[in-house]
C-alpha positions as a Markdown table, in Angstrom:
| # | Residue | x | y | z |
|---|---|---|---|---|
| 1 | Leu | -0.1 | -0.1 | 0.4 |
| 2 | Tyr | 1.2 | 3.2 | -1.0 |
| 3 | Val | -0.1 | 6.4 | -0.1 |
| 4 | Val | -0.3 | 9.7 | -1.6 |
| 5 | Asp | -0.4 | 12.3 | 1.1 |
| 6 | Thr | -2.8 | 14.8 | 0.1 |
| 7 | Ala | -3.0 | 16.6 | 3.2 |
| 8 | Thr | -1.5 | 19.6 | 2.7 |
| 9 | Asp | 0.1 | 19.5 | -0.9 |
| 10 | Trp | -1.5 | 19.6 | -4.6 |
| 11 | Asp | -0.5 | 19.8 | -7.9 |
| 12 | Met | 3.1 | 19.3 | -8.8 |
| 13 | Val | 4.5 | 18.3 | -4.8 |
| 14 | Val | 1.0 | 15.2 | -5.9 |
| 15 | Glu | 2.4 | 14.6 | -8.9 |
| 16 | Arg | 6.0 | 13.9 | -7.7 |
| 17 | Arg | 4.6 | 11.8 | -4.8 |
| 18 | Glu | 2.4 | 10.0 | -7.3 |
| 19 | Arg | 5.6 | 9.5 | -9.6 |
| 20 | Thr | 7.5 | 8.0 | -6.3 |
| 21 | Gly | 4.9 | 5.7 | -4.9 |
| 22 | Glu | 4.8 | 4.5 | -8.5 |
| 23 | Asp | 8.0 | 3.4 | -8.8 |
| 24 | Leu | 8.1 | 1.9 | -5.0 |
| 25 | Val | 5.4 | -0.3 | -5.6 |
| 26 | Glu | 6.8 | -1.5 | -9.0 |
| 27 | Ser | 10.3 | -1.6 | -7.2 |
| 28 | Val | 8.2 | -3.8 | -4.2 |
| 29 | Glu | 6.3 | -6.0 | -6.9 |
| 30 | Ala | 9.9 | -6.7 | -8.8 |
| 31 | Arg | 11.2 | -8.2 | -5.7 |
| 32 | Gly | 8.9 | -10.1 | -4.6 |
| 33 | Ala | 8.6 | -11.8 | -7.7 |
| 34 | Ala | 12.3 | -12.4 | -7.7 |
| 35 | Ala | 11.6 | -14.1 | -4.4 |
| 36 | Gly | 8.6 | -15.9 | -5.4 |
| 37 | Val | 5.8 | -13.9 | -3.3 |
| 38 | Asp | 2.8 | -12.3 | -4.9 |
| 39 | Val | 2.7 | -8.5 | -4.3 |
| 40 | Ala | -0.7 | -7.1 | -4.4 |
| 41 | Lys | -0.1 | -3.6 | -5.2 |
| 42 | Trp | -2.5 | -0.6 | -3.6 |
| 43 | Phe | -2.5 | 3.2 | -3.5 |
| 44 | Arg | -4.4 | 5.6 | -1.7 |
| 45 | Tyr | -4.8 | 9.3 | -1.2 |
| 46 | Gly | -5.5 | 11.1 | 1.4 |
| 47 | Ala | -3.9 | 11.6 | 5.3 |
| 48 | Thr | -1.1 | 9.1 | 5.4 |
| 49 | His | -2.1 | 7.3 | 8.6 |
| 50 | Glu | -5.7 | 7.4 | 8.3 |
| 51 | Glu | -6.0 | 5.4 | 4.8 |
| 52 | Val | -3.5 | 2.8 | 6.1 |
| 53 | Ile | -5.6 | 2.3 | 9.4 |
| 54 | Asp | -9.0 | 2.7 | 7.1 |
| 55 | Phe | -7.1 | -0.2 | 4.8 |
| 56 | Ala | -6.1 | -2.2 | 7.3 |
| 57 | Ala | -9.4 | -2.1 | 9.5 |
| 58 | Ala | -11.1 | -3.2 | 5.7 |
| 59 | His | -8.5 | -5.8 | 5.0 |
| 60 | Asp | -9.2 | -7.2 | 8.3 |
| 61 | Ala | -4.9 | -7.3 | 8.7 |
| 62 | Asp | -3.6 | -9.3 | 11.4 |
| 63 | Leu | -0.1 | -6.7 | 10.7 |
| 64 | Ile | 0.7 | -3.5 | 9.8 |
| 65 | Val | 4.3 | -3.3 | 8.3 |
| 66 | Val | 5.9 | 0.0 | 8.0 |
| 67 | Gly | 9.1 | 1.7 | 7.1 |
| 68 | Ser | 11.2 | 4.0 | 9.6 |
| 69 | Ala | 12.2 | 7.1 | 8.2 |
| 70 | Arg | 15.6 | 8.6 | 8.7 |
| 71 | Arg | 14.5 | 11.9 | 10.2 |
| 72 | Thr | 16.7 | 15.0 | 10.2 |
| 73 | Gly | 16.5 | 17.6 | 12.9 |
| 74 | Leu | 14.2 | 19.8 | 11.0 |
| 75 | Asp | 11.7 | 17.4 | 9.9 |
| 76 | Arg | 11.5 | 16.3 | 13.7 |
| 77 | Leu | 10.7 | 20.1 | 14.4 |
| 78 | Ile | 8.2 | 20.4 | 11.4 |
| 79 | His | 7.0 | 16.9 | 12.1 |
| 80 | Pro | 6.8 | 16.2 | 15.5 |
| 81 | Asn | 4.6 | 12.8 | 15.5 |
| 82 | Pro | 6.1 | 10.3 | 12.7 |
| 83 | Leu | 3.5 | 7.8 | 10.8 |
| 84 | Pro | 4.9 | 4.8 | 12.5 |
| 85 | Gly | 4.1 | 6.6 | 16.0 |
| 86 | Arg | 0.0 | 7.5 | 14.9 |
| 87 | Leu | -0.1 | 4.1 | 13.3 |
| 88 | Gln | 0.7 | 2.3 | 16.7 |
| 89 | Arg | -1.9 | 4.8 | 18.4 |
| 90 | Gly | -4.4 | 4.7 | 16.0 |
| 91 | Ala | -4.2 | 0.7 | 14.5 |
| 92 | Asp | -6.2 | -1.9 | 15.7 |
| 93 | Ala | -3.5 | -4.2 | 14.7 |
| 94 | Pro | -0.4 | -4.6 | 15.6 |
| 95 | Val | 2.6 | -2.5 | 14.1 |
| 96 | Leu | 6.0 | -3.5 | 13.2 |
| 97 | Val | 8.4 | -0.5 | 12.0 |
| 98 | Val | 11.7 | -1.8 | 9.8 |
| 99 | Gly | 14.4 | 0.1 | 9.4 |
| 100 | Pro | 15.7 | 1.1 | 5.8 |
| 101 | Asp | 18.2 | -1.4 | 5.9 |
| 102 | Asp | 16.4 | -5.0 | 6.7 |
| 103 | His | 15.5 | -6.9 | 3.6 |
């Protein structure tokens, strides 16, 4: 699942996020195929944590897996409440946070 965050921006920023998301889900699909795993690609638009929580509930997910983000000092000031924490507090399913080097 890739969520294009439309909560704060539109137009060129959203288009760039869409392209990034398309590239990422294609990459995950290729990695899954190489490992013999079927990958279903899903796209949603809106506030990221809300869309993930709604998607997990609608699909009766047993586990939500989310990547941790490498955050800079400025990003920590601008976004003090990162996605993994919001998911852990709001989701009914357990949330597994994986680092950027976890494959």
